[in-house]
C-alpha positions as a printed NumPy array, in Angstrom:
array([[111.03 ,  37.687, 121.689],
       [109.01 ,  35.837, 124.143],
       [106.353,  37.287, 126.481],
       [108.07 ,  35.782, 129.391],
       [111.521,  37.457, 128.311],
       [110.041,  40.675, 127.946],
       [108.296,  40.616, 131.577],
       [111.533,  39.751, 133.033],
       [113.217,  42.828, 131.065],
       [110.19 ,  44.929, 132.505],
       [111.199,  44.069, 135.928],
       [114.729,  45.194, 135.605],
       [113.756,  49.017, 134.09 ],
       [113.794,  51.571, 137.014],
       [110.588,  53.158, 136.288],
       [107.231,  53.213, 134.307],
       [108.168,  55.715, 131.638],
       [111.476,  53.417, 130.862],
       [108.82 ,  50.434, 130.724],
       [106.723,  52.297, 128.274],
       [109.727,  53.38 , 126.069],
       [110.982,  49.699, 126.064],
       [107.844,  48.373, 124.946],
       [107.234,  51.209, 122.256],
       [110.479,  50.497, 121.083],
       [109.733,  46.579, 120.801],
       [106.492,  47.41 , 119.014],
       [108.164,  49.452, 116.314],
       [111.444,  47.124, 115.928],
       [109.553,  43.969, 115.147],
       [106.692,  43.143, 112.685],
       [104.291,  41.396, 114.596],
       [101.699,  38.699, 113.1  ],
       [101.07 ,  36.759, 116.476],
       [ 97.649,  37.969, 117.903],
       [ 98.23 ,  37.33 , 121.569],
       [101.716,  38.802, 121.332],
       [100.072,  42.139, 119.816],
       [ 97.563,  42.179, 122.401],
       [ 99.928,  41.834, 124.976],
       [101.961,  44.626, 123.877],
       [ 99.169,  47.083, 123.36 ],
       [ 97.669,  46.329, 126.917],
       [100.98 ,  46.729, 128.466],
       [101.715,  49.96 , 126.606],
       [ 98.476,  51.291, 127.508],
       [ 99.091,  50.088, 131.11 ],
       [102.319,  51.932, 131.579],
       [101.077,  55.152, 129.411],
       [ 98.225,  55.547, 131.818],
       [100.669,  55.363, 134.754],
       [103.054,  58.123, 133.601],
       [100.059,  60.038, 132.42 ],
       [ 99.863,  59.762, 129.002],
       [ 95.937,  59.166, 128.655],
       [ 95.547,  59.781, 124.914],
       [ 98.146,  57.262, 124.034],
       [ 96.831,  54.875, 126.756],
       [ 93.281,  55.333, 125.226],
       [ 94.957,  54.678, 121.725],
       [ 96.577,  51.439, 122.788],
       [ 93.555,  49.926, 124.726],
       [ 91.355,  50.747, 121.772],
       [ 93.273,  48.442, 119.453],
       [ 92.399,  45.498, 121.643],
       [ 89.155,  46.52 , 123.46 ],
       [ 87.095,  44.242, 121.67 ],
       [ 89.239,  41.245, 122.773],
       [ 89.386,  42.566, 126.663],
       [ 87.357,  40.845, 129.18 ],
       [ 84.503,  42.683, 131.016],
       [ 86.1  ,  43.098, 134.109],
       [ 89.173,  44.507, 132.642],
       [ 87.259,  47.029, 130.46 ],
       [ 85.58 ,  48.179, 133.972],
       [ 88.84 ,  48.59 , 135.482],
       [ 89.779,  50.557, 132.434],
       [ 86.82 ,  52.725, 132.786],
       [ 87.339,  53.238, 136.653],
       [ 90.813,  54.349, 135.512],
       [ 89.629,  56.921, 133.324],
       [ 86.779,  57.915, 135.748],
       [ 89.436,  58.68 , 138.462],
       [ 91.577,  60.745, 136.269],
       [ 88.635,  62.901, 135.198],
       [ 88.26 ,  61.562, 131.403],
       [ 84.311,  61.474, 132.051],
       [ 83.283,  61.1  , 128.567],
       [ 85.788,  58.084, 128.024],
       [ 84.634,  56.4  , 131.149],
       [ 80.943,  56.711, 129.971],
       [ 81.834,  55.31 , 126.594],
       [ 83.602,  52.168, 127.964],
       [ 80.911,  51.542, 130.769],
       [ 78.169,  51.9  , 128.034],
       [ 79.992,  49.05 , 125.954],
       [ 80.127,  46.591, 128.787],
       [ 76.592,  47.639, 129.965],
       [ 77.539,  48.963, 133.412],
       [ 75.055,  51.292, 134.101],
       [ 76.169,  51.677, 137.883],
       [ 79.276,  53.339, 136.525],
       [ 77.722,  55.793, 134.103],
       [ 75.392,  56.69 , 137.095],
       [ 78.654,  57.219, 139.104],
       [ 79.928,  59.291, 136.279],
       [ 76.774,  61.643, 136.092],
       [ 76.718,  62.002, 140.031],
       [ 80.275,  63.245, 139.959],
       [ 79.783,  65.597, 137.068],
       [ 76.851,  67.236, 138.788],
       [ 78.756,  67.512, 141.979],
       [ 81.664,  69.22 , 140.157],
       [ 79.903,  71.062, 137.609],
       [ 80.683,  69.338, 134.292],
       [ 77.468,  69.802, 132.189],
       [ 77.997,  67.863, 129.201],
       [ 79.493,  64.745, 130.834],
       [ 76.498,  64.69 , 133.349],
       [ 73.785,  65.283, 130.589],
       [ 75.505,  62.2  , 128.513],
       [ 75.397,  59.962, 131.634],
       [ 71.891,  60.676, 132.317],
       [ 70.93 ,  60.133, 128.598],
       [ 72.598,  56.71 , 128.782],
       [ 70.798,  55.421, 131.628],
       [ 67.55 ,  56.36 , 130.269],
       [ 66.953,  59.544, 132.467],
       [ 66.539,  63.303, 131.581],
       [ 68.752,  65.545, 133.823],
       [ 66.298,  67.677, 135.761],
       [ 66.259,  71.258, 135.087],
       [ 66.948,  72.027, 139.028],
       [ 70.268,  70.129, 138.533],
       [ 71.433,  71.902, 135.388],
       [ 70.787,  75.121, 137.255],
       [ 72.707,  73.67 , 140.154],
       [ 75.547,  72.846, 137.533],
       [ 75.402,  76.485, 136.331],
       [ 75.41 ,  77.681, 140.084],
       [ 78.628,  75.414, 140.466],
       [ 80.272,  76.904, 137.595],
       [ 79.601,  80.47 , 138.434],
       [ 81.181,  80.193, 141.778],
       [ 84.323,  78.577, 140.402],
       [ 84.438,  81.619, 137.903],
       [ 83.77 ,  79.386, 134.976],
       [ 81.231,  81.865, 133.547],
       [ 80.766,  80.324, 130.011],
       [ 80.263,  77.08 , 131.373],
       [ 77.61 ,  78.439, 133.688],
       [ 76.066,  80.335, 130.664],
       [ 75.703,  77.093, 128.752],
       [ 74.055,  75.486, 131.888],
       [ 71.86 ,  78.392, 132.312],
       [ 70.781,  78.591, 128.799],
       [ 70.421,  74.681, 128.685],
       [ 68.071,  74.899, 131.631],
       [ 65.922,  77.84 , 129.975],
       [ 66.674,  80.393, 132.304],
       [ 66.345,  82.991, 129.716],
       [ 62.616,  82.315, 129.786],
       [ 62.359,  81.632, 133.295],
       [ 61.333,  83.744, 136.7  ],
       [ 62.685,  87.219, 137.012],
       [ 65.228,  85.661, 139.731],
       [ 66.614,  83.222, 137.288],
       [ 66.69 ,  86.032, 134.345],
       [ 68.622,  87.943, 136.862],
       [ 71.198,  85.286, 137.195],
       [ 71.28 ,  84.97 , 133.473],
       [ 71.906,  88.934, 133.379],
       [ 74.769,  88.583, 135.85 ],
       [ 76.563,  85.894, 133.995],
       [ 76.474,  88.074, 130.654],
       [ 77.679,  91.056, 132.453],
       [ 80.813,  89.011, 133.848],
       [ 81.537,  87.947, 130.338],
       [ 81.291,  91.546, 128.809],
       [ 78.108,  90.559, 126.822],
       [ 76.232,  93.979, 127.697],
       [ 73.942,  93.706, 124.71 ],
       [ 72.458,  90.572, 125.86 ],
       [ 72.183,  91.437, 129.478],
       [ 70.588,  94.726, 128.478],
       [ 68.061,  92.877, 126.349],
       [ 67.103,  90.568, 129.381],
       [ 66.889,  93.266, 131.696],
       [ 64.394,  94.926, 129.256],
       [ 62.469,  91.829, 129.167],
       [ 62.358,  91.684, 133.18 ],
       [ 61.032,  95.421, 133.166],
       [ 58.235,  94.606, 130.538],
       [ 56.93 ,  91.731, 132.755],
       [ 56.31 ,  93.525, 135.8  ]])
C-alpha cells in the first residue's frame, strides 16, 4: 500500500481514534521493510495517539524514529509533551536537540506548579543548581495544595531539618499532617534545646 493511498484513506475516516486504529492495523497486517514507509507509519501513529491522549503509545512510536526526525519536529514533539505535563519527557527531548531554552521553560513551569524533581532535572541540565529558596518555595506550594509528601520531599531536599527554628517548624507541621508524630516530636525537641 502506498503512502498517498493511506493519506487518502485517513481523510475519509471520521475521527482521530479511527485513524489511529487504522494505522495500527496496517502496521500489524503488513511486514514492512521499507524504512521510509515505517517512519511514516510510526510518526503518524504517534501523532494520532497523542491527539487522543495516549501519551505513552505516542512516545513509544516516536522513539522508534526519533533519531531520524529533524530537530524542528523533535522540538515540536517536546513542546507537545510539555503542554501535556510530561515534563521529564520534554526535558529529555529538548536535551537531545540541545534546546536549552526549552529545558529552562520546563524548569520554570515546574517551579511554578510545585514539581520538584523535574525542576531539579531541568536546572541540572542547563548547568545550574536550583537555589534552596526555590526548593522551599516548591515545598510551600505543595503544602498549600495538600500534597504533603511532595512538600516533605522538597523541605528535606532544602535541608529544613537543619535550618532555622521557623524552617524546622514548617517541617514539624508537615510531619504532623502525614501522621509522623515521632519525627515531629524529635524535631520539636531539637528546637527546644536550641533556644
